[in-house]
NULOLUM-474908 format. One record per residue (C-alpha): x negated, y negated, z; residue in one letter; residue number from 0. Coordinates in steps of 0.001 Angstrom, whole numbers. Each point is the difference from the previous one (the first is absolute). Layout:
<pts>
+---------+---------+---------+----+-----+
|       x |       y |       z | aa |   i |
+---------+---------+---------+----+-----+
|       X |       Y |       Z |  A | NUM |
...
+---------+---------+---------+----+-----+
</pts>
This chain:
<pts>
+---------+---------+---------+----+-----+
|       x |       y |       z | aa |   i |
+---------+---------+---------+----+-----+
|  107821 |   51223 |   -7610 |  M |   0 |
|   -2623 |    2736 |      79 |  R |   1 |
|    -583 |    1338 |    3506 |  I |   2 |
|   -2545 |    2448 |    1384 |  A |   3 |
|     973 |    1580 |    3323 |  M |   4 |
|   -3053 |    1400 |    1802 |  I |   5 |
|    1250 |    2788 |    2237 |  G |   6 |
|    2968 |    2257 |    -721 |  S |   7 |
|    1061 |     785 |    3539 |  G |   8 |
|    3233 |   -1137 |    1578 |  Y |   9 |
|    -434 |   -3755 |    -471 |  V |  10 |
|   -1755 |     150 |   -3354 |  G |  11 |
|    2349 |    2508 |   -1612 |  L |  12 |
|    3213 |   -1686 |    1150 |  V |  13 |
|   -1266 |   -3506 |    -820 |  S |  14 |
|   -1429 |     998 |   -3377 |  G |  15 |
|    3163 |    1836 |   -1000 |  T |  16 |
|    2235 |   -2904 |     992 |  C |  17 |
|   -2199 |   -2487 |   -1851 |  F |  18 |
|     304 |    2211 |   -3089 |  A |  19 |
|    3751 |      88 |     471 |  D |  20 |
|     -60 |   -3827 |    -117 |  F |  21 |
|   -1479 |     298 |   -3500 |  G |  22 |
|   -3707 |    -394 |     746 |  H |  23 |
|   -2600 |    2362 |   -1453 |  E |  24 |
|   -1491 |    1869 |    2963 |  V |  25 |
|   -2910 |    2414 |     312 |  V |  26 |
|    -315 |    1758 |    3362 |  C |  27 |
|   -3569 |    1053 |     785 |  V |  28 |
|   -1103 |    2594 |    2534 |  D |  29 |
|   -3260 |    1855 |     640 |  K |  30 |
|    1814 |    3250 |     789 |  D |  31 |
|     210 |    1979 |   -3292 |  P |  32 |
|    2553 |    2414 |    1474 |  A |  33 |
|    2327 |   -2865 |     936 |  K |  34 |
|    -256 |   -1580 |   -3456 |  I |  35 |
|     526 |    3384 |   -1670 |  E |  36 |
|    3111 |     541 |    2122 |  A |  37 |
|    1363 |   -3466 |    -784 |  L |  38 |
|    -572 |     504 |   -3720 |  N |  39 |
|    1942 |    3256 |     331 |  A |  40 |
|    2855 |   -1788 |    1786 |  G |  41 |
|    -763 |    1348 |    3494 |  R |  42 |
|      80 |   -2564 |    2806 |  M |  43 |
|   -2722 |      56 |    2690 |  P |  44 |
|    2470 |   -1453 |    2530 |  I |  45 |
|    3686 |     383 |     738 |  Y |  46 |
|    1906 |   -3244 |    -541 |  E |  47 |
|    3671 |      67 |   -1071 |  P |  48 |
|     419 |    -992 |   -3654 |  G |  49 |
|   -3709 |    -389 |    -724 |  L |  50 |
|    -364 |    3045 |   -2276 |  D |  51 |
|    2807 |   -1169 |   -2295 |  A |  52 |
|   -1343 |   -3571 |    -139 |  L |  53 |
|   -3501 |    1218 |    -821 |  V |  54 |
|    1294 |    2296 |   -2748 |  A |  55 |
|    2077 |   -2766 |   -1569 |  E |  56 |
|   -2857 |   -2504 |    -139 |  N |  57 |
|   -2512 |    2548 |   -1249 |  V |  58 |
|    2442 |     887 |   -2787 |  Q |  59 |
|     372 |   -3695 |    -874 |  Q |  60 |
|   -3785 |    -343 |    -227 |  G |  61 |
|    -264 |   -2600 |    2769 |  R |  62 |
|   -1613 |    2247 |    2632 |  L |  63 |
|   -3058 |    2236 |    -229 |  S |  64 |
|   -2478 |    1704 |    2314 |  F |  65 |
|   -3761 |     408 |    -261 |  T |  66 |
|   -3204 |     626 |    1922 |  T |  67 |
|   -1913 |   -2391 |   -2282 |  D |  68 |
|     -98 |   -3394 |    1725 |  L |  69 |
|   -2120 |   -1975 |   -2457 |  K |  70 |
|    2341 |    -252 |   -3020 |  P |  71 |
|    3033 |    -485 |    2249 |  A |  72 |
|   -1639 |   -2976 |    1740 |  V |  73 |
|   -1581 |   -1441 |   -3149 |  A |  74 |
|    3396 |    -252 |   -1705 |  Q |  75 |
|    1912 |   -1273 |    3033 |  A |  76 |
|    1282 |   -3492 |     739 |  D |  77 |
|     376 |     959 |    3670 |  A |  78 |
|   -1676 |    2738 |    2019 |  V |  79 |
|    1662 |    1126 |    3225 |  F |  80 |
|   -2034 |    1760 |    2674 |  I |  81 |
|    2323 |    2498 |    1706 |  A |  82 |
|   -2412 |    2441 |    1635 |  V |  83 |
|     181 |    1395 |    3524 |  G |  84 |
|   -1112 |   -1967 |    3054 |  T |  85 |
|     169 |    2650 |    2762 |  P |  86 |
|   -1055 |    -658 |    3571 |  S |  87 |
|   -3749 |     339 |     349 |  R |  88 |
|   -1224 |    2722 |    2316 |  R |  89 |
|   -1492 |   -1293 |    3196 |  G |  90 |
|    1393 |   -3528 |     192 |  D |  91 |
|    3388 |     165 |   -1746 |  G |  92 |
|    -794 |   -2889 |   -2344 |  F |  93 |
|    1254 |     269 |   -3592 |  A |  94 |
|   -2403 |    1986 |   -2182 |  D |  95 |
|    -579 |   -2260 |   -3014 |  L |  96 |
|   -2516 |    2203 |   -1776 |  S |  97 |
|    2492 |     948 |   -2747 |  F |  98 |
|     967 |   -3645 |    -544 |  V |  99 |
|   -3602 |   -1137 |    -347 |  F | 100 |
|    -884 |    2946 |   -2239 |  A | 101 |
|    2900 |    -978 |   -2274 |  A | 102 |
|   -1226 |   -3611 |     -43 |  A | 103 |
|   -3437 |    1132 |   -1166 |  R | 104 |
|    1461 |    2099 |   -2799 |  E | 105 |
|    2324 |   -2807 |   -1052 |  I | 106 |
|   -2968 |   -2390 |    -181 |  A | 107 |
|   -1742 |    2271 |   -2489 |  E | 108 |
|    3081 |     362 |   -2203 |  A | 109 |
|    1838 |   -3343 |      33 |  V | 110 |
|     187 |   -1800 |   -3362 |  D | 111 |
|    1418 |   -3517 |    -352 |  G | 112 |
|    2091 |   -1832 |    2590 |  F | 113 |
|    1528 |    2510 |    2407 |  T | 114 |
|    1881 |    -329 |    3257 |  V | 115 |
|   -1230 |    2545 |    2542 |  V | 116 |
|    2722 |     614 |    2568 |  V | 117 |
|    -297 |    1846 |    3313 |  T | 118 |
|    3228 |    1964 |     406 |  K | 119 |
|   -1458 |    2204 |    2749 |  S | 120 |
|     568 |   -1093 |    3572 |  T | 121 |
|   -3287 |   -1640 |     941 |  V | 122 |
|   -1316 |   -2079 |    2929 |  P | 123 |
|    -446 |   -3746 |    -236 |  V | 124 |
|   -2981 |    -937 |   -2140 |  G | 125 |
|      -7 |    3105 |   -2179 |  T | 126 |
|     869 |   -2011 |   -3107 |  G | 127 |
|   -3001 |   -2222 |     681 |  D | 128 |
|   -2261 |    3045 |      66 |  E | 129 |
|    1583 |    1478 |   -3149 |  V | 130 |
|    -703 |   -3262 |   -1818 |  E | 131 |
|   -3571 |    -130 |    1332 |  R | 132 |
|    -680 |    3567 |   -1173 |  I | 133 |
|    1327 |    -639 |   -3495 |  I | 134 |
|   -1849 |   -3290 |    -434 |  R | 135 |
|   -3219 |    1485 |    1335 |  E | 136 |
|     127 |    2777 |   -2585 |  I | 137 |
|    1404 |   -2162 |   -2820 |  R | 138 |
|    -689 |   -3713 |     573 |  P | 139 |
|    1509 |    -719 |   -3404 |  D | 140 |
|    3272 |    1842 |     674 |  A | 141 |
|    3146 |   -2040 |    -597 |  E | 142 |
|    2035 |    1215 |    2944 |  I | 143 |
|    2295 |   -1270 |    2691 |  S | 144 |
|     566 |    2128 |    3089 |  V | 145 |
|    3460 |     -74 |    1579 |  A | 146 |
|    1921 |    1805 |    2730 |  S | 147 |
|    3440 |    1514 |    -576 |  N | 148 |
|     899 |    2244 |    2963 |  P | 149 |
|    2719 |    2610 |    -381 |  E | 150 |
|    3026 |     323 |    2277 |  F | 151 |
|    1359 |    3378 |   -1059 |  L | 152 |
|    1865 |    2453 |    2205 |  R | 153 |
|    -674 |    3637 |    -767 |  E | 154 |
|    3216 |    1620 |   -1126 |  G | 155 |
|    1349 |   -3299 |   -1343 |  A | 156 |
|   -3054 |   -1336 |   -1823 |  A | 157 |
|    1461 |    -473 |   -3477 |  I | 158 |
|    2921 |   -2023 |    1314 |  G | 159 |
|   -2324 |   -2023 |    2210 |  D | 160 |
|   -2274 |    -789 |   -2942 |  F | 161 |
|    2817 |   -1051 |   -2308 |  K | 162 |
|    2074 |   -1846 |    2615 |  R | 163 |
|   -2602 |   -1415 |    2398 |  P | 164 |
|     689 |   -2334 |    2894 |  D | 165 |
|   -3020 |   -2011 |   -1153 |  R | 166 |
|   -3127 |     195 |   -2127 |  I | 167 |
|   -3136 |   -1264 |    1723 |  V | 168 |
|   -2774 |   -1300 |   -2245 |  V | 169 |
|   -3310 |   -1113 |    1441 |  G | 170 |
|   -1803 |   -1990 |   -2683 |  A | 171 |
|   -2886 |   -2444 |      11 |  E | 172 |
|     506 |   -1450 |   -3475 |  D | 173 |
|    2937 |    -822 |   -2300 |  P | 174 |
|    -890 |    2617 |   -2632 |  R | 175 |
|     403 |    2856 |    2460 |  A | 176 |
|    3310 |   -1371 |    1230 |  E | 177 |
|    1242 |    -445 |   -3563 |  E | 178 |
|    -954 |    3569 |    -943 |  S | 179 |
|    1753 |    1534 |    3005 |  L | 180 |
|    3097 |   -2117 |    -562 |  R | 181 |
|     110 |    1327 |   -3560 |  E | 182 |
|    -423 |    3603 |    1191 |  I | 183 |
|    2901 |    -390 |    2428 |  Y | 184 |
|    2140 |   -2150 |   -2317 |  R | 185 |
|    2518 |    2851 |    -608 |  P | 186 |
|     969 |    -266 |    3670 |  L | 187 |
|    1053 |   -3641 |    -346 |  F | 188 |
|    3460 |    1228 |   -1024 |  L | 189 |
|     270 |    1531 |    3482 |  N | 190 |
|   -1109 |   -3353 |    1437 |  Q | 191 |
|   -2847 |    1672 |    1875 |  A | 192 |
|   -1912 |   -2798 |    1756 |  P | 193 |
|   -3712 |    -278 |    -735 |  I | 194 |
|   -2072 |   -1310 |    2881 |  L | 195 |
|   -3332 |   -1340 |   -1225 |  V | 196 |
|   -2670 |    -348 |    2682 |  T | 197 |
|   -3743 |      84 |     369 |  G | 198 |
|   -1614 |    3402 |    -432 |  R | 199 |
|    -829 |     475 |    3685 |  R | 200 |
|    3511 |    -996 |    1035 |  T | 201 |
|    1522 |    2613 |   -2308 |  A | 202 |
|   -2305 |    2683 |    1380 |  E | 203 |
|     963 |    -808 |    3579 |  L | 204 |
|    3710 |    -257 |    -846 |  T | 205 |
|     158 |    3724 |    -820 |  K | 206 |
|   -1595 |     994 |    3302 |  Y | 207 |
|    2143 |   -2416 |    1990 |  A | 208 |
|    3199 |    1326 |   -1603 |  A | 209 |
|    -807 |    3635 |     753 |  N | 210 |
|   -1130 |    -792 |    3530 |  A | 211 |
|    3257 |   -1844 |     679 |  F | 212 |
|    2118 |    2893 |   -1284 |  L | 213 |
|   -2062 |    2485 |    2024 |  A | 214 |
|     586 |   -2205 |    3044 |  T | 215 |
|    3785 |     100 |    -542 |  K | 216 |
|     -76 |    3803 |    -148 |  I | 217 |
|   -2150 |     270 |    3109 |  T | 218 |
|    2144 |   -2531 |    1861 |  F | 219 |
|    3243 |    1886 |    -581 |  I | 220 |
|   -1704 |    3282 |     923 |  N | 221 |
|   -1002 |   -1424 |    3364 |  E | 222 |
|    3525 |   -1370 |     478 |  I | 223 |
|    1230 |    3531 |    -775 |  A | 224 |
|   -2092 |    1362 |    2875 |  D | 225 |
|    1516 |   -2609 |    2298 |  L | 226 |
|    3500 |     868 |   -1221 |  C | 227 |
|    -522 |    3625 |     974 |  E | 228 |
|    -913 |   -1021 |    3537 |  Q | 229 |
|    2840 |   -2453 |     560 |  V | 230 |
|    2810 |    1735 |   -1920 |  G | 231 |
|     239 |   -2418 |   -2956 |  A | 232 |
|     322 |     838 |   -3709 |  D | 233 |
|   -2911 |   -1197 |   -2156 |  V | 234 |
|    2039 |     126 |   -3198 |  Q | 235 |
|    2501 |   -2469 |    1419 |  Q | 236 |
|   -2809 |   -2140 |    1387 |  V | 237 |
|   -1654 |     -22 |   -3431 |  A | 238 |
|    3250 |   -1011 |   -1650 |  R | 239 |
|     551 |   -2694 |    2609 |  G | 240 |
|   -3362 |   -1620 |    -610 |  I | 241 |
|    -166 |     795 |   -3733 |  G | 242 |
|    3138 |   -2025 |    -717 |  L | 243 |
|   -1998 |   -3058 |    1039 |  D | 244 |
|   -1245 |   -1426 |   -3310 |  N | 245 |
|   -3221 |   -1060 |    1690 |  R | 246 |
|    -754 |    3665 |     715 |  I | 247 |
|    1694 |    2070 |   -2717 |  G | 248 |
|    1126 |    3621 |     108 |  A | 249 |
|   -2787 |    1639 |   -2019 |  K | 250 |
|   -2746 |    2012 |    1731 |  F | 251 |
|    1999 |     217 |    3231 |  L | 252 |
|     630 |    3758 |    -140 |  H | 253 |
|   -1409 |    1839 |    2997 |  A | 254 |
|   -1940 |    3153 |    -735 |  G | 255 |
|   -3282 |    1870 |     457 |  P | 256 |
|   -2261 |   -2862 |   -1141 |  G | 257 |
|   -1205 |   -1369 |   -3302 |  Y | 258 |
|   -2323 |    1777 |   -2407 |  G | 259 |
|    -794 |       1 |   -3697 |  G | 260 |
|   -2616 |   -1529 |   -2235 |  S | 261 |
|     403 |   -3631 |    1077 |  C | 262 |
|     967 |    -836 |    3565 |  F | 263 |
|   -2592 |    2119 |    1866 |  P | 264 |
|   -3016 |   -1068 |   -2058 |  K | 265 |
|    1128 |   -3599 |    -569 |  D | 266 |
|     685 |    -747 |    3662 |  T | 267 |
|   -3372 |    1477 |     907 |  L | 268 |
|   -1764 |   -1978 |   -2734 |  A | 269 |
|    1659 |   -3220 |    1176 |  L | 270 |
|   -1142 |     710 |    3561 |  V | 271 |
|   -3591 |     488 |   -1186 |  K | 272 |
|      82 |   -3105 |   -2199 |  T | 273 |
|    1282 |   -2116 |    2866 |  A | 274 |
|   -2577 |    1386 |    2415 |  Q | 275 |
|   -2794 |    -755 |   -2466 |  D | 276 |
|    1361 |   -3545 |    -358 |  A | 277 |
|     -11 |    -450 |    3778 |  G | 278 |
|    3796 |    -422 |     171 |  T | 279 |
|    1418 |    3356 |    1138 |  P | 280 |
|    3645 |     725 |    -802 |  V | 281 |
|     850 |    1565 |    3343 |  R | 282 |
|    3637 |     603 |    -856 |  L | 283 |
|    -974 |    2098 |   -3032 |  V | 284 |
|   -2649 |    1826 |    2051 |  E | 285 |
|    2758 |    1038 |    2402 |  T | 286 |
|    2291 |    1049 |   -2868 |  V | 287 |
|   -2715 |    2337 |   -1313 |  V | 288 |
|    -594 |    1537 |    3434 |  A | 289 |
|    3692 |     425 |     818 |  V | 290 |
|     782 |    1608 |   -3368 |  N | 291 |
|   -2886 |    2445 |     296 |  D | 292 |
|    1111 |    1159 |    3441 |  S | 293 |
|    3663 |     225 |    -988 |  R | 294 |
|    -509 |    2843 |   -2456 |  K | 295 |
|   -1408 |    2332 |    2640 |  R | 296 |
|    2707 |   -1176 |    2390 |  A | 297 |
|    2587 |    1355 |   -2444 |  M | 298 |
|   -1556 |    3462 |     356 |  A | 299 |
|     424 |    -287 |    3771 |  R | 300 |
|    3620 |   -1027 |    -577 |  K | 301 |
|     605 |    3248 |   -1883 |  V | 302 |
|   -1678 |    2006 |    2770 |  V | 303 |
|    2254 |   -1601 |    2612 |  Q | 304 |
|    3077 |     721 |   -2124 |  A | 305 |
|   -1031 |    3663 |      39 |  C | 306 |
|      41 |     119 |    3794 |  G | 307 |
|   -3546 |   -1198 |     581 |  G | 308 |
|   -1834 |    2723 |   -1906 |  S | 309 |
|    -276 |    1167 |   -3601 |  V | 310 |
|   -2644 |    2646 |     599 |  R | 311 |
|     869 |    3029 |   -2107 |  G | 312 |
|    3026 |   -1746 |   -1494 |  K | 313 |
|     706 |    -758 |   -3659 |  T | 314 |
|     628 |   -3640 |    -844 |  V | 315 |
|    1470 |    -811 |   -3405 |  A | 316 |
|   -1049 |   -3365 |   -1434 |  V | 317 |
|    2056 |   -1655 |   -2733 |  L | 318 |
|   -1936 |   -2671 |   -1879 |  G | 319 |
|   -3761 |    -410 |    -296 |  L | 320 |
|    -558 |   -3107 |   -2120 |  T | 321 |
|    -186 |   -3369 |    1747 |  F | 322 |
|    3310 |   -1020 |   -1606 |  K | 323 |
|    2512 |    1540 |   -2435 |  P | 324 |
|    -268 |    -163 |   -3803 |  N | 325 |
|   -3778 |     365 |     -65 |  T | 326 |
|   -2563 |    2779 |     277 |  D | 327 |
|   -2395 |   -2225 |    1970 |  D | 328 |
|   -1399 |    1627 |    3148 |  M | 329 |
|   -2459 |   -2761 |     916 |  R | 330 |
|     244 |    -689 |    3745 |  D | 331 |
|    3428 |    1662 |      67 |  A | 332 |
|    1391 |     345 |    3554 |  P | 333 |
|     634 |    3688 |    -738 |  A | 334 |
|   -3763 |     650 |      48 |  L | 335 |
|    -405 |   -1114 |    3616 |  S | 336 |
|    3325 |    1482 |    1101 |  I | 337 |
|    -734 |    3449 |   -1431 |  I | 338 |
|   -3529 |      -2 |    1386 |  T | 339 |
|    1364 |    -973 |    3407 |  G | 340 |
|    2543 |    2806 |     -95 |  L | 341 |
|   -2661 |    2521 |   -1010 |  Q | 342 |
|   -2251 |   -1225 |    2819 |  D | 343 |
|    2922 |     692 |    2351 |  A | 344 |
|     204 |    3585 |   -1253 |  G | 345 |
|    2832 |    -195 |   -2530 |  A | 346 |
|     262 |    1841 |   -3286 |  R | 347 |
|     973 |   -2545 |   -2653 |  V | 348 |
|    2061 |     600 |   -3107 |  R | 349 |
|     558 |   -2942 |   -2374 |  A | 350 |
|    1903 |   -1101 |   -3069 |  Y | 351 |
|    -226 |   -3156 |   -2117 |  D | 352 |
|    1569 |    -501 |   -3445 |  P | 353 |
|   -3176 |   -1519 |   -1515 |  E | 354 |
|   -2824 |     -87 |    2520 |  G | 355 |
|    -965 |    3590 |     778 |  M | 356 |
|   -2798 |     349 |   -2553 |  E | 357 |
|   -1598 |   -3212 |    1233 |  A | 358 |
|     464 |    1105 |    3618 |  A | 359 |
|   -1616 |    3422 |    -292 |  K | 360 |
|   -3642 |   -1203 |     -25 |  P | 361 |
|     743 |   -2240 |    2987 |  L | 362 |
|    1753 |    2473 |    2277 |  L | 363 |
|   -1133 |    3400 |    1170 |  G | 364 |
|    2111 |    2982 |    1077 |  E | 365 |
|    3303 |   -1401 |   -1217 |  V | 366 |
|    2564 |    2234 |   -1717 |  A | 367 |
|    1746 |   -1744 |   -2912 |  Y | 368 |
|    3664 |     677 |    -746 |  A | 369 |
|    2124 |      44 |   -3160 |  R | 370 |
|    2655 |   -2381 |    1317 |  D | 371 |
|    1392 |   -1433 |    3224 |  A | 372 |
|    1879 |    3152 |     983 |  Y | 373 |
|   -2927 |    2294 |    -704 |  D | 374 |
|   -2013 |   -2330 |    2218 |  C | 375 |
|    2537 |     176 |    2836 |  A | 376 |
|     463 |    3798 |    -113 |  E | 377 |
|    -848 |    1404 |    3459 |  G | 378 |
|   -1427 |   -3309 |    1236 |  A | 379 |
|     226 |   -1080 |    3627 |  D | 380 |
|     256 |   -3675 |    -997 |  A | 381 |
|     576 |   -2036 |   -3153 |  L | 382 |
|   -1751 |   -3373 |    -358 |  V | 383 |
|     887 |   -2612 |   -2619 |  I | 384 |
|   -3136 |   -2046 |    -663 |  V | 385 |
|     742 |   -1499 |   -3433 |  T | 386 |
|    3497 |   -1127 |    -988 |  E | 387 |
|     289 |    1576 |   -3442 |  W | 388 |
|    3559 |     -82 |   -1344 |  N | 389 |
|     -23 |    3804 |     -62 |  A | 390 |
|    -109 |     -19 |    3815 |  F | 391 |
|    2849 |   -2458 |     592 |  R | 392 |
|    2928 |    2421 |    -299 |  A | 393 |
|   -1268 |    3365 |    1207 |  L | 394 |
|    2550 |    2691 |     797 |  D | 395 |
|    -222 |     -82 |    3791 |  L | 396 |
|    2160 |    3098 |     435 |  A | 397 |
|   -2335 |    1953 |   -2262 |  R | 398 |
|   -3050 |   -1315 |    1840 |  L | 399 |
|    1510 |    1068 |    3298 |  G | 400 |
|     437 |    3527 |   -1297 |  Q | 401 |
|   -3511 |     456 |   -1412 |  I | 402 |
|   -2103 |   -1761 |    2673 |  M | 403 |
|   -1283 |    1815 |    3082 |  A | 404 |
|     871 |   -2996 |    2172 |  D | 405 |
|    2156 |   -3023 |    -777 |  R | 406 |
|   -2361 |   -2932 |     479 |  V | 407 |
|     -14 |   -2900 |   -2494 |  L | 408 |
|   -2536 |   -2788 |     412 |  V | 409 |
|     920 |   -2814 |   -2358 |  D | 410 |
|   -2946 |   -2411 |    -227 |  L | 411 |
|    1749 |   -2090 |   -2672 |  R | 412 |
|    3444 |    -330 |    1635 |  N | 413 |
|    1706 |    1560 |   -3000 |  V | 414 |
|    2781 |    1725 |    1946 |  Y | 415 |
|    2767 |    -965 |    2358 |  D | 416 |
|    -414 |    1462 |    3478 |  R | 417 |
|    3623 |    1088 |     461 |  A | 418 |
|     221 |    1877 |   -3311 |  S | 419 |
|   -3228 |    1887 |     715 |  V | 420 |
|     945 |     875 |    3540 |  Q | 421 |
|    3379 |    1334 |   -1132 |  R | 422 |
|   -1981 |    2803 |   -1622 |  H | 423 |
|   -1678 |     846 |    3298 |  G | 424 |
|   -3344 |   -1662 |    -656 |  F | 425 |
|   -2231 |   -1762 |    2442 |  R | 426 |
|    -522 |   -3251 |   -1901 |  Y | 427 |
|   -2869 |   -2423 |     500 |  V | 428 |
|    -506 |   -3139 |   -2070 |  S | 429 |
|   -2013 |   -3232 |     282 |  V | 430 |
|    1155 |   -2894 |    2145 |  G | 431 |
|    3574 |    1222 |     530 |  R | 432 |
|    1860 |    1404 |    3044 |  P | 433 |
|     353 |    3549 |   -1309 |  D | 434 |
|    1274 |    1828 |    3041 |  G | 435 |
|     191 |    3803 |     158 |  E | 436 |
|    1861 |    2563 |   -2056 |  A | 437 |
|    3419 |     872 |    1323 |  A | 438 |
+---------+---------+---------+----+-----+
</pts>
C-alpha cells in the first residue's frame, strides 16, 4: 500500500521505516527542511539502534522517501498517518493538539480518492472526532475514514517493538478503515501479533491508560525502595518476589530516580487533565505525577547526604544524562532535576553520556562535559550513575579509586554489588538496598 507519514520525528520515522520494510511504499513528510535534507543524506535526527541501517536499506530499495511537500504525498496515499508532536501545553499541562489539527487541515486540502487518515500520535479521547470534523468541514466531498492506531514503542528498542508487538490497537468506526489497517499490518500475521479492534475513542484512551499504568508501577516500586531503606530490606529482592506473580509481572519494577522521557510525563499529565475535564478525576495517577516529580529532586539530596551532608565547592561526576540508555532523548530526564539540585547545593558538575550530551547542553548550564567515564571521574569527590548505559556496568573500580579525589559512588540504578564496590574502599549508596558503610 502507499502510505504518507506526516511527521518524521521519533514515532513517524520509526513507523514509516518499518512500514517500508514490510514492503509498503512510504513517504515521510516533515515541515523542517533541515531534517528532510539530513534524512535524504542518510543522517538520522534521533539516535535509535539499527534505525540508520534500516532507513538506508529501504531508501536504496525505493520503498522509503522523504519530502517537505505534503500535497503529492497525501494525494497518492491509500493511508495517511498523523505522527506529529503532542507536547504538554504550557499553563494547564493538557496535550497541545495544534500540530495534529494543522496536519488535518493540510490533509483535507490534498486528499484524493478514498483515504484512511490515521492518528498515530498520542492524543486525548475525542481527537479523532475533531480531526474528522476538520477534514469534512474543509472538504465535505472527501472520501475519508478517520482511525486511531496508537504506538507502543520503547525508545532504544523501537524497531523490535514495532516488528514484534504485544498487540496492535486499531480504533475504527467503519469496516473500510479496519480492512485497510489490517492490510497494512498483514506482514505481522506471521508473528501472530494480535489485532485489537475497538472504537476510536477506546483506542485513544487505551494508549493513555497503558502508559499511566506503567508509570504507576515505576512509582510504586520507587516508594517501596524508600521504605526498604528505612527498614533494612532489599528492593531488588522485593521486586523479584512480587514480579514472579503472573498477575503483576516483573517489568517496570526497577527502582531508580524516577521516570522521564517523551511519553510517561506528558501522557500521565494529559490523562489527569482529561479526567478532570470529564468530572472523573484519576486520583491515583495524580499522585503518581506528584510523587515522580518530587523524587527527582530527592535524588539530588541523596547525593548530598552521601557526600557528608554538603557538596558546596565539591565536584560531582554524573554518568548518564538521557532518561534511559540507547537513546539521545533528554525530555524530562531525571538527570536534569538532579544536576540542577546539585548545582543549587553548590556543587560543580561534570557529566558524560554516550549519546545525550549535545541534546543536554541547551538544557543545562555550567556543566563540564567529559570524553568518557574516567575523564568524568578524574578528581571528582563523588561519582553518580544516573542512566544505566552498558558502558557504565563494568567500570574499573580500582582505577576510579586512584583518580577520584574521594571514593564515593552513588548508584541510582543499582548497577553494582555493594560488597565488590566497598572492597575498593568506596562509600557506596544505592536505591532501596541496605548498603552499609565502606570497610
